[in-house]
Residue frames as qw, qx, qy, qz and C-alpha x, y, z in Angstrom:
[[0.659, -0.279, 0.583, 0.384, 85.91, -98.46, -42.97],
 [0.488, 0.707, -0.296, -0.417, 87.39, -97.93, -46.41],
 [0.812, -0.058, 0.560, 0.151, 88.22, -101.03, -48.47],
 [0.087, 0.554, -0.566, -0.604, 90.54, -100.94, -51.50],
 [0.868, 0.307, 0.129, -0.369, 88.81, -102.75, -54.39],
 [0.588, 0.612, -0.528, -0.031, 92.17, -103.84, -55.84],
 [0.363, 0.343, -0.797, 0.339, 93.98, -105.36, -52.85],
 [0.641, -0.497, -0.569, -0.140, 91.27, -105.57, -50.16],
 [0.358, 0.051, -0.481, 0.799, 93.21, -103.40, -47.69],
 [0.320, -0.795, -0.493, -0.151, 90.89, -102.03, -44.99],
 [0.326, 0.084, -0.314, 0.888, 91.54, -98.74, -43.21],
 [0.091, -0.690, -0.597, 0.399, 89.59, -96.43, -40.98],
 [0.213, 0.652, 0.293, 0.666, 88.19, -93.30, -42.57],
 [0.375, -0.344, -0.434, 0.744, 89.18, -90.47, -40.26],
 [0.035, -0.202, -0.215, -0.955, 87.55, -87.59, -42.17],
 [0.522, -0.409, -0.231, -0.712, 84.56, -86.39, -40.16],
 [0.726, -0.286, -0.615, 0.115, 85.24, -88.85, -37.35],
 [0.545, -0.834, -0.090, -0.007, 85.49, -88.01, -33.69],
 [0.768, -0.286, 0.136, 0.557, 89.27, -88.67, -33.87],
 [0.431, 0.471, 0.247, 0.729, 89.67, -86.09, -36.65],
 [0.217, -0.867, -0.172, -0.415, 87.89, -83.48, -34.53],
 [0.725, -0.655, 0.014, 0.211, 90.03, -84.33, -31.50],
 [0.716, 0.015, 0.197, 0.669, 93.24, -84.10, -33.57],
 [0.210, 0.673, 0.238, 0.668, 92.15, -80.76, -35.04],
 [0.441, -0.869, -0.111, -0.194, 91.38, -79.41, -31.57],
 [0.792, -0.450, 0.078, 0.406, 94.74, -80.59, -30.20],
 [0.586, 0.249, 0.235, 0.734, 96.67, -79.04, -33.09],
 [0.014, 0.778, 0.225, 0.586, 94.76, -75.75, -32.86],
 [0.566, -0.819, -0.076, -0.048, 95.13, -75.47, -29.08],
 [0.755, -0.350, 0.172, 0.527, 98.88, -76.06, -29.41],
 [0.115, 0.849, -0.161, -0.489, 99.10, -73.38, -32.10],
 [0.419, -0.254, 0.752, 0.441, 100.21, -75.86, -34.74],
 [0.472, 0.592, 0.638, 0.143, 97.53, -75.09, -37.34],
 [0.058, -0.405, 0.193, 0.892, 97.81, -72.52, -40.03],
 [0.588, 0.634, 0.405, -0.299, 95.24, -71.38, -42.59],
 [0.201, -0.300, 0.598, 0.716, 96.11, -71.53, -46.26],
 [0.503, 0.247, -0.285, -0.777, 94.15, -71.30, -49.51],
 [0.521, 0.058, -0.812, -0.257, 93.90, -75.11, -49.57],
 [0.735, -0.509, -0.391, -0.220, 92.47, -75.36, -46.06],
 [0.510, -0.770, 0.332, -0.191, 93.88, -76.00, -42.61],
 [0.783, 0.345, -0.477, 0.202, 97.28, -77.63, -42.34],
 [0.767, -0.625, -0.008, 0.146, 99.28, -78.91, -39.39],
 [0.335, 0.797, -0.423, 0.272, 102.68, -77.36, -38.91],
 [0.865, -0.480, 0.139, 0.042, 104.69, -80.05, -37.15],
 [0.753, 0.474, -0.154, 0.429, 107.90, -79.33, -39.03],
 [0.576, -0.611, -0.028, 0.542, 110.97, -78.38, -37.03],
 [0.273, 0.946, -0.019, -0.173, 111.92, -75.02, -38.53],
 [0.186, 0.816, -0.531, -0.135, 114.87, -75.23, -40.95],
 [0.983, 0.063, -0.172, -0.003, 115.31, -79.00, -40.50],
 [0.185, -0.834, 0.510, -0.099, 118.33, -78.73, -38.16],
 [0.608, -0.391, 0.691, 0.024, 121.10, -81.27, -38.00],
 [0.033, 0.300, -0.799, -0.520, 121.25, -82.00, -41.72],
 [0.524, 0.318, 0.707, -0.353, 117.61, -83.06, -41.96],
 [0.144, 0.127, -0.650, -0.735, 115.89, -83.83, -45.21],
 [0.745, 0.063, 0.095, -0.657, 112.63, -85.27, -46.44],
 [0.763, -0.051, 0.640, -0.074, 111.78, -88.92, -46.83],
 [0.744, 0.653, 0.128, -0.055, 111.81, -88.44, -50.61],
 [0.259, 0.859, -0.437, 0.070, 115.52, -87.52, -50.44],
 [0.574, -0.490, 0.652, -0.077, 116.76, -90.58, -48.52],
 [0.400, 0.426, -0.738, -0.336, 118.53, -93.17, -50.68],
 [0.920, -0.108, -0.240, -0.290, 117.21, -96.74, -50.82],
 [0.800, 0.042, -0.494, 0.338, 118.83, -98.97, -48.21],
 [0.179, 0.316, -0.421, 0.831, 119.41, -96.08, -45.77],
 [0.344, -0.580, -0.702, 0.229, 117.72, -95.64, -42.40],
 [0.016, 0.434, -0.003, 0.901, 116.14, -92.42, -41.24],
 [0.132, -0.402, -0.723, 0.547, 114.38, -91.11, -38.09],
 [0.010, -0.728, -0.523, -0.442, 111.10, -89.28, -38.56],
 [0.218, -0.020, -0.302, 0.928, 111.35, -85.72, -37.26],
 [0.274, 0.477, 0.450, -0.703, 107.88, -84.41, -38.17],
 [0.400, 0.536, 0.676, 0.311, 105.48, -83.49, -40.95],
 [0.046, -0.344, 0.032, 0.937, 105.01, -80.28, -42.89],
 [0.398, 0.201, -0.251, -0.859, 101.88, -78.92, -44.53],
 [0.281, -0.176, -0.925, -0.185, 99.69, -81.93, -43.74],
 [0.550, -0.479, -0.159, -0.666, 96.17, -81.86, -42.43],
 [0.425, -0.402, 0.666, -0.463, 95.59, -83.25, -38.94],
 [0.919, 0.121, 0.197, -0.318, 93.68, -86.11, -40.51],
 [0.766, 0.526, -0.358, 0.092, 96.60, -87.05, -42.79],
 [0.029, 0.595, -0.679, 0.428, 99.03, -86.82, -39.84],
 [0.682, -0.220, 0.525, -0.460, 96.79, -89.14, -37.85],
 [0.933, 0.307, -0.043, -0.184, 96.63, -91.59, -40.75],
 [0.536, 0.586, -0.555, 0.247, 100.44, -91.73, -40.98],
 [0.252, -0.474, 0.673, -0.508, 100.69, -92.23, -37.23],
 [0.869, -0.032, 0.273, -0.411, 98.17, -95.07, -37.42],
 [0.897, 0.387, -0.208, 0.049, 100.53, -96.85, -39.83],
 [0.838, -0.374, -0.028, 0.396, 103.45, -96.35, -37.42],
 [0.496, 0.463, 0.042, 0.733, 105.07, -93.37, -39.14],
 [0.401, -0.883, -0.244, 0.018, 105.49, -91.28, -35.99],
 [0.143, 0.860, -0.362, 0.328, 108.08, -88.68, -34.96],
 [0.437, -0.614, 0.628, -0.194, 111.06, -90.43, -33.37],
 [0.909, 0.077, 0.403, -0.071, 110.46, -93.72, -35.21],
 [0.151, -0.509, 0.685, 0.499, 113.23, -95.11, -37.39],
 [0.820, 0.456, 0.229, -0.260, 112.35, -96.33, -40.87],
 [0.462, -0.272, 0.651, 0.537, 114.31, -98.00, -43.66],
 [0.507, 0.595, -0.150, -0.606, 113.84, -96.75, -47.21],
 [0.750, 0.080, 0.645, 0.124, 113.32, -99.71, -49.54],
 [0.454, 0.347, 0.531, 0.625, 112.86, -97.82, -52.85],
 [0.027, 0.486, 0.104, -0.867, 112.26, -94.35, -54.25],
 [0.400, 0.326, -0.411, -0.752, 110.83, -95.24, -57.65],
 [0.018, 0.551, 0.433, 0.713, 108.08, -95.48, -58.76],
 [0.462, -0.789, -0.129, -0.383, 106.89, -94.63, -55.20],
 [0.010, 0.563, -0.663, 0.493, 108.74, -94.17, -51.94],
 [0.852, -0.280, -0.414, -0.155, 108.55, -97.46, -50.05],
 [0.047, -0.583, 0.618, -0.525, 109.65, -97.64, -46.43],
 [0.665, -0.227, -0.709, 0.059, 109.73, -100.33, -43.79],
 [0.328, -0.559, 0.340, -0.682, 108.42, -99.40, -40.33],
 [0.591, -0.264, 0.697, -0.308, 109.07, -102.35, -38.03],
 [0.413, 0.063, 0.888, 0.189, 107.40, -105.28, -39.86],
 [0.439, 0.737, 0.465, -0.221, 105.18, -103.07, -42.09],
 [0.382, 0.012, 0.436, 0.815, 106.03, -101.83, -45.56],
 [0.225, 0.780, 0.378, -0.444, 104.40, -98.58, -46.65],
 [0.444, 0.305, 0.444, 0.716, 104.31, -97.04, -50.13],
 [0.027, -0.744, -0.283, 0.604, 104.01, -93.24, -50.17],
 [0.503, 0.787, 0.254, 0.251, 103.30, -90.97, -53.12],
 [0.569, 0.238, -0.095, 0.782, 106.23, -88.66, -53.91],
 [0.130, -0.667, -0.058, -0.731, 104.27, -85.57, -52.77],
 [0.744, -0.628, -0.112, -0.201, 103.54, -87.13, -49.41],
 [0.862, -0.114, -0.136, 0.474, 107.13, -88.37, -48.96],
 [0.354, 0.463, -0.065, 0.810, 108.31, -84.76, -49.48],
 [0.382, -0.683, -0.013, -0.623, 106.20, -83.71, -46.49],
 [0.881, -0.450, -0.121, 0.074, 107.76, -86.19, -44.07],
 [0.123, 0.845, -0.449, 0.263, 110.85, -84.61, -42.49],
 [0.963, -0.209, -0.097, 0.139, 113.57, -87.01, -41.38],
 [0.080, -0.832, 0.549, 0.028, 117.18, -87.12, -40.31],
 [0.799, 0.308, -0.515, -0.031, 119.41, -89.87, -41.61],
 [0.750, -0.561, 0.334, -0.102, 120.64, -92.45, -39.12],
 [0.307, 0.641, -0.699, -0.071, 124.15, -93.81, -39.65]]
């Protein structure tokens, strides 16, 4: 477990865990991993973001969006986002974009760094 010294939030450390190895194996067997200078990344992005898609960082506060996938994230990071409920097909509401992207997923509010929000591909829901 990892505990934040400021707020006391507890989360599971996935790096090096059995779950991280299983996720890496699943992504590699499905051909969704690519090697890059920074390491191994999961390619779960739908090519070209069809249907007017954008990233979570581009959605205006107050708007709803459906998660389509993730781009250039490690399997561990993808698994962490899924553990918080940010899964493909799930609708989220953007609460704010500054200073960080804050979204509401069901009854949970998540704050994402701008770089991470740019790697979450979504399509706006009217």
